C-alpha positions, 0 to 999 in steps of 0.5 A: 216891252218884253216881247223879245225876252218872252220869245227867248224864254218860250223857245227855251221852255219849248226845248226843255219841256214841249208841254210847258204851256199846258202846265200854266194856270193863267189865273195864278200866273204872277212873275213876282211869285216863285211858285206861280211864275212861269218857271215855278209853274213848269218846274215847281219852284223858281229858286230851286230852278234858278240855283241849278240851271241859270244866272240872273242875266239869263233869267232877265234875258228870257223874261223870267224876271223883271227889274224896277217894278216891271213885274206887273207888265211882264206878267201881263205880257206872258199871259197874253203870249201863253193865252195865244199859245194855249188857244193854238193848241186847243 
């Protein structure tokens, strides 16, 4: 459902912080939490990052937020993607 957005988000993160995937704690990961979402875990806080670097359109295009109650699904898909990335780097 969010494969394209997650790939776009991961490519962005790869550019700005190649070590980002090592910073993610999958047990804490929750797209709906500003500290425990992907951006929050990499940069410290979603809202601070959002205020300096991007727009809502960009956030959605990169899979960093979801609309219409899709946060659980987006979290699940990010976890699957990151788990695979982390196992590749182990």
